[in-house]
Structure formats: structure tokens, C-alpha cells
C-alpha positions as a Markdown table, in Angstrom:
| # | Residue | x | y | z |
|---|---|---|---|---|
| 1 | Met | 58.7 | 60.3 | 29.8 |
| 2 | Lys | 58.1 | 63.6 | 30.7 |
| 3 | Ile | 60.3 | 66.9 | 31.1 |
| 4 | Val | 60.4 | 68.4 | 34.7 |
| 5 | Ala | 62.1 | 72.2 | 34.3 |
| 6 | Glu | 62.7 | 73.5 | 37.3 |
| 7 | Thr | 62.8 | 77.4 | 36.6 |
| 8 | Asp | 64.3 | 78.6 | 39.1 |
| 9 | Lys | 67.6 | 76.8 | 38.9 |
| 10 | Cys | 67.4 | 77.7 | 34.9 |
| 11 | Val | 70.6 | 80.4 | 34.0 |
| 12 | Gly | 69.1 | 81.3 | 30.7 |
| 13 | Ala | 72.0 | 79.7 | 28.8 |
| 14 | Gly | 69.7 | 78.3 | 26.1 |
| 15 | Gln | 71.5 | 75.0 | 25.6 |
| 16 | Cys | 68.2 | 73.0 | 25.6 |
| 17 | Ala | 67.0 | 75.4 | 23.1 |
| 18 | Leu | 69.1 | 75.3 | 20.7 |
| 19 | Ile | 69.7 | 71.5 | 20.8 |
| 20 | Ala | 65.8 | 70.8 | 21.0 |
| 21 | Pro | 64.1 | 73.4 | 19.5 |
| 22 | Glu | 60.8 | 71.9 | 18.9 |
| 23 | Val | 60.6 | 70.9 | 22.6 |
| 24 | Phe | 62.3 | 74.6 | 24.5 |
| 25 | Asp | 62.1 | 77.5 | 24.1 |
| 26 | Gln | 63.3 | 80.3 | 26.0 |
| 27 | Gly | 61.7 | 83.4 | 28.4 |
| 28 | Glu | 62.2 | 86.7 | 25.9 |
| 29 | Asp | 62.5 | 89.2 | 29.1 |
| 30 | Asp | 64.8 | 86.8 | 31.5 |
| 31 | Gly | 65.5 | 83.6 | 28.9 |
| 32 | Ile | 64.3 | 81.0 | 31.1 |
| 33 | Val | 63.0 | 77.7 | 29.8 |
| 34 | Val | 60.1 | 77.1 | 28.3 |
| 35 | Val | 58.7 | 74.1 | 27.9 |
| 36 | Leu | 57.1 | 73.6 | 24.5 |
| 37 | Asn | 56.2 | 70.2 | 24.6 |
| 38 | Thr | 56.2 | 68.4 | 28.2 |
| 39 | Glu | 56.0 | 64.2 | 26.6 |
| 40 | Pro | 57.1 | 64.8 | 23.9 |
| 41 | Gly | 57.8 | 61.0 | 22.0 |
| 42 | Ser | 60.1 | 58.2 | 22.0 |
| 43 | Ala | 61.8 | 59.6 | 18.7 |
| 44 | Leu | 62.6 | 63.2 | 19.9 |
| 45 | Leu | 64.1 | 61.3 | 23.1 |
| 46 | Pro | 67.7 | 60.9 | 22.3 |
| 47 | Thr | 67.7 | 64.8 | 21.6 |
| 48 | Val | 65.6 | 65.5 | 24.9 |
| 49 | Thr | 68.5 | 63.4 | 26.9 |
| 50 | Glu | 71.2 | 65.3 | 25.3 |
| 51 | Ala | 69.1 | 68.9 | 26.4 |
| 52 | Val | 69.0 | 68.0 | 29.7 |
| 53 | Asp | 72.7 | 66.5 | 29.8 |
| 54 | Leu | 73.6 | 69.5 | 28.7 |
| 55 | Cys | 71.5 | 72.0 | 30.8 |
| 56 | Pro | 74.6 | 73.6 | 33.1 |
| 57 | Ala | 72.6 | 74.6 | 35.8 |
| 58 | Arg | 70.6 | 71.1 | 35.7 |
| 59 | Ala | 67.0 | 72.6 | 35.3 |
| 60 | Leu | 66.2 | 70.2 | 33.0 |
| 61 | Ser | 64.7 | 65.9 | 34.4 |
| 62 | Leu | 62.8 | 63.3 | 32.9 |
| 63 | Ala | 60.5 | 61.2 | 34.6 |
| 64 | Gly | 58.8 | 58.4 | 33.9 |
């Protein structure tokens, strides 16, 4: 699984960082998503999937 973040779509809601702080963070200046681990292991799949599903801007997706 690879996380794809379309930062131009991100509105800085922060849901991803709240749900999976080991995978996502936010930029200090603009709140835009920062992916800390683009290929997290399968153990994090349920959490990452929840974060992707709850993104209000649909800025996150999973590939592979």
C-alpha cells in the first residue's frame, strides 16, 4: 500500500493526523497534510484506510 496525497486539494482539516499520527502530520504554516510514511505496513492499513475515508477534501488515496 502506498499513500498518495494531493496537497493542492488538502484543506487542512487535520483528520488524518488525528487518526494516524504515526503516518500523517500537518505543515506548521498552512496545516496542509504531510505524509510521514508513504508506505506504512499492513498493521496500519485499517487506521490509514479510515484516515483516507474521512478526509473531507478527498486529498488522500491508496495505491497498490
